N, C-alpha and C positions, 0 to 999 in steps of 0.2 A: 628503449625503456629507461635506461640509466639517465639519458639526457632529459627525458620527460620528468623523471623523479627529481632530478636536480633543479629543473625549472620550477616545479611545484614547490620544492623546498625554498628556493629563492623568493618566489612570490609570497609564500607564507611568511618568511622573515620580513619581507617588505611591508606586509600588512601589520606585522607586530611592531614596526618601527614607531617608537613614541617621540622621535625627534625629527619631524619633517624638515626637509631641506628647502629653503626658499631660494628660488633662482636669483642670481645676481642682478638680472635685469629688473627684478621687482623691488630691489633694495635701493632706497634713496639715501645717499650720503649727504652730509651737511657739515659746515664748520663747527656748529655747536656740538653735534654728535662726536666729531673727532676730538674736540676739547674734553668732553666728558669721558671719552674712551681713554685719552691720555692720562687724565686724573685717576681713572679707575685702575689702569695698569700700574701707575706709580704707587698708588695706595696698596695694591695687592703685593707688589714687590717689597715695599717697606714692611708690611705686616708679616710677610713670609719670612723675611730675615729675622724679625723679632721673634716669631714663633720658633724658628730654628734655634735661636739662642736659648729660649726657654726649654726646648727639648734637650739641649746639651747640658743644662743645669740639673743639679740634684738637690734633694732636701733630706732632712733628718726626721725619722719617725720614732717617736718615743712610746714605749709600751711598758706597763708596770705589772709586776707580779710579786708574790710572796717569796722571799728568799728562804729556801729550804736547806741550804748548806750551812750546817752548824759545826761541822767537825774540822773543816779545813783551817789552815793557818792564814793569818793576815800579815802581809808584808808592809812594813813602814820604811819608806825611803827618806833619809834625813841628810840635810846639808845645812848646818847652822854654825855660825861663827859668834863666839862669845868673847867679850872684851876682858878676859881674864886668862891667866896662864893655865896651861893644861893640867899642871899638878894641883891646881886649886879647885877644879870642877870635876863633877862626875855626872853621868847620865845613865838612866835605866828606865824600865817600864814595870809598872805594877798594875795588874788587872783586877777585876772584881773577884776572880777566883783565888786571889792572893798568890798568884803565880808571878814570880819576879824574873824578868829577863834582863840580864846585865849587859852593859854596853860592850863588854869584851866579846860577846857572841857575834858581833858583826860591825861595830862602829870603830872608826879610826880617829885618834886624837892627833891633830897636826898643828904644831905651832906656826902661827901666821901673824901678819901685821893687820890690824883691824881697819886702818884707813885704806881706802880704795885708790887705785890709780885712775887717771882721767878716763882711760878706756873702760875700766870697770864701772866707774860712775855713770858713764853714758849708757851702758847696758842696763844698769839698775834703774835709771830714770825712764828708759824705754819700758821696762817691765812695770814700773809704777803707773805709767801712762796707760798701758794696756789694761791694768787692773782697774783703773778708774773708769775706763770706757766699758769694760765688761760689766761693771755694776750698773751702768746706765743703759747699755744696749745688750740685753741678755741673748739676743739672736746671734751675736758675734761668736758665741760658744760653738755654734754649728760650723762656722768657718774654721775654727781651731780643730774641731774633730775631723773635718775633711782634709785639712793640711797636715795631719799627724804623719810623722816620719819624713815629711818633706820640709818642715820648718827647721831653722837652726836651733841648736841646743840652747836652753835657757841658762845653762851653767855659766858662771863668770869666767872670762878668759884668764889664763894664768898670768901672774905678775911677771912683767918683762924685766930682765937685768937682775943683777945681784945688788940688793939694797943693803946699805950699811946699817940701817936701823934694825935693832934686835926685835924679835917677835914679842908682841905684847898681848896677843889674843890666841884663842884656841878654836880651830875649825874641827867640828865634830861631824863626820860624814860617813855614810855607809847605809846599811839596811838591817832591820831586825824582823824576826818572825814571831808573832804573838798570837795568842788565842783570839778567836773571833768573838770576843766579848768586850764590854766597855772597859777602858783602862786609862792609865795616866802615865804619859811619857814626860819626864821632867829632868831638868838640868839645874843642879844646885851645888852648893859648896861642899867639897870633900868627895872622896871616892865612896861608892856604895859598898856596903858589907852586908852579907846575909844575916838574918836575925830570925829566931824561931817565931816571933810574933809579927813579922813583917820584914822591914829592912831599915837600915840607918846609914847615915853619911858621916864620915870622919871630918867634921868641920871645926873641931876644937883648936886645931893647930893653925888655923887661918884667921888672921886679924880682920876685924870689921872694916878697917880702912882700905883693905884691898878688895872689898866686895865691889864688883861693877858688872851688873848683868845687862849692860847695853849689848844688843845682839842684832844680828842680821840673818834673816832666813832666806838663803839662796834657793832652797828647794825643800818642799815637804809634800809627799804624796803617799797614797795608800794603794796597794795592789801592784800589778805589773807596771814596770817603769816604761813609759811611752815617750820617746823624744818628741818635742814639739808641742806637747800638751802643757798649758800654763795653768797652774793650780792657784787657789785663792791667796795663799800666803807667800808665793814666790815674789822675791824682791822687797819683802817687808823689812824695815829697819826701825828699831826702837832704841832710844837713848835714855838711860836711867838718870833721873834727877837726884837720886839719893842712893847711898850705899845699900841700905836695907830696902830693896824694892822687889815687889812680886809682879811678874807678868803672867797673866792667865789667858789661855786660848781654849774656848769651848767648841769642840768640833763634832759635827754630825756627819758620819760617813755613810754613803749610799753605794752599795755594790752596783756596778755598771758593766754591762756587756756591750762592747763596741764592735759593730760590724759595718765596715765601709768597703769601698771598692779597692782600697789600698791595704787595709789591715783588718784583722779580726783578733780582738784581745779582750781579756777580762781585767778590768781596772776598777777604781773606786773614785767617785766624785765626793766632795765634801763642802759643807758650808761652815762658817766660823764666826764667832763673836769674840770680841777682845775685851779685856779688863786689866787695869794695872793700878796698883796702890802701894803706898809706902808702909812698911811694917813699923808700927810704933805701939809697943805693948802698953805704954803709959796712957795712950789715947784710945785704947781698946781695939786697935787694928792688929790682930794677931795673925800669925802665920810664919812661913819660912821664906826667906829671900830666894829667888830663883825664877826659872822659866818653867811653867807647868802647862802641858797640853793634854787636856782631858777630852778623850774621844769616846763616842758612843756609836754603835753599829745600828743602822736602820733595818727594820724587818722587811722593807720593800726593796726589790731589785728593779733596776731600770735597764731595758734593752734598747739601745740606740742603733737604728738601722738606716743606712743611706739608701734612698730609693730614687728611681729614675722613671721618667715618663715612658710608657710603652710605645712602641713604634706605631701600632695600630691607632692609638689615641692621637698621636701626632698627625697621622694621615687624615683622621676624621676632622680634627681641628683645622687642618690646612684646607680641606675641601669646603668646610663651612666658611672659611674666610673668603675663598675665591668665589663660591656661589653667592654668598651674601653680598659681597661688593658688587658683583655683576647685577644681581637683582635690584639692589638698592639704587645704584646709579641709573639703571634703566627706568625705574619708577620715577625717580627725581627728574630725569631728563624728559620723560613723557609728560609729567605734570608741568614742567617748565615750558615746554612747547605749547601745551594746551592753554596756559595762562597767556603766553606771548601771542598766540593766534587770536584769542579773545580781544586783547588790547589792540592789536593791529587791525582787526576787523572793524572795531569802532572808529579808528582813524580813517579807514577806507570808506566806510559809510558816510562819515562826515564830509569827505571830499566830494561826494556825489549829491550833496544837498542842492535843492533848487535855488536858482539865483534870479533876481528881479531884472527884467528887460524893459526899458522905456519904449512906449509906443508913440506914434505920430500924433494921436489925439490927446496926448497928455496922460493917458493911463499907463499902468505898468502891468506886465505879465509875469507871473511867477513860474511860467513853464520855460523849459530850456528852448532856445531857438532851434528851429529845424534847419539842419544843414543840408543844402541841396547842391547840385552840381553848379548852378548859376551863382550861388553865393561864394563859391571859391574863386570866382573871377573878379 
C-alpha cells in the first residue's frame, strides 16, 4: 500500500511538472547556437558581477521633520587663527536672548605663526580643492558621510621643529555651548567685558596700525564633533587689504541626525554666505573691524540614514537578469535562424531552375534532360 501511494504521488508530481524535459536525441546542436549560448553566458556573468557590486553599495536617505528640541544647548567647535597677537583680540558669543558666552568658557588663545609650513599649505590646498568640488558635485557629501570616522582628521598638522620666528598670530580654538537660538560669534579688537546693556571690548589701548584681521578658518562646526566630516568653512583663508576691515559670515544651521553602518550621531550641517568690506565712517561704511559669524537655527531637522539593498531584492533582480538574457537570446536566435532559412531557401530554389537543352532539329527544350542508365555510359 505504501509503494502504491508513493507511485501515485510520484505520478501526480510528474503530471504537475511545468518544465518538460526534452530528450537529448531530439535536440539539434549547431555552431550558431553555441555562439549565442557563449554570448549569453558571458553577458549573464558580466551583469551578475555588476549587480553584486550594486548590492554591496549603499546610499543615503534624507528625511525632513520639524525640530522640536528648543531647550538643549548648541555646541560650536572653533579653530580660527587671526593675524594679531592674542593680547589684542577677544572672542565671545551674544545671542538674541542677550545672553553672552565669554571665550573663557571653553576657548584657548594660543600664540602661533600665521604663515604655514609647506606641509600645512599642502593640506590647506587639498581642503580648498575638496570644497570647490563639493560646491559643484553635491552628491560627494554622501561619500563624506559614509567615510566618517575612517577619513583622516582635517586639522592642520603641527609645526615641525623649533622656529626662531616669534609668534605673530593668535590661534583661537576649543568649543562653546550656547542657547539654541540665533546668535553672533565674533572676534574683534580687545577683550570682552560684561555690560548691563550688552557687552563691550577694550579696544582703546590698541592702535589702528596694529589691526590685521587676516584669518584662517581651520575648522568650524556645530554640534557633535565628528572626525572626517568636512564643513563648508574648513580651509578658508582671508587676507585683509586694510587695517579697518570687517569680515561677515551669515550661517544657517540645520540640525542633522546621522545614522550610518559606522556611526550614529547628532550633528549640524550649515550653509554660509560671505561678505567683507572696509570700515570707513567718512564714506558711510560704518561698523566695527573684526570677524563676525552670525548664525541662525533652522526649524527643520534632517535625518540622514544609510540604506542597503535587501537580499531578497538582489535575488529577484538576479533571477530577472538570468531569465531575461536566456529568453531574449533564444528569441533573437530563433528569429535569426528563420531569416537565414528564408534566404538560403531562395538560393536553393534558384539552383533548381530549368535550363535550356539544344535538340538535334534546332529547337530547344526547357526541361531537364532525363538521366537514364544508358546515358551514363
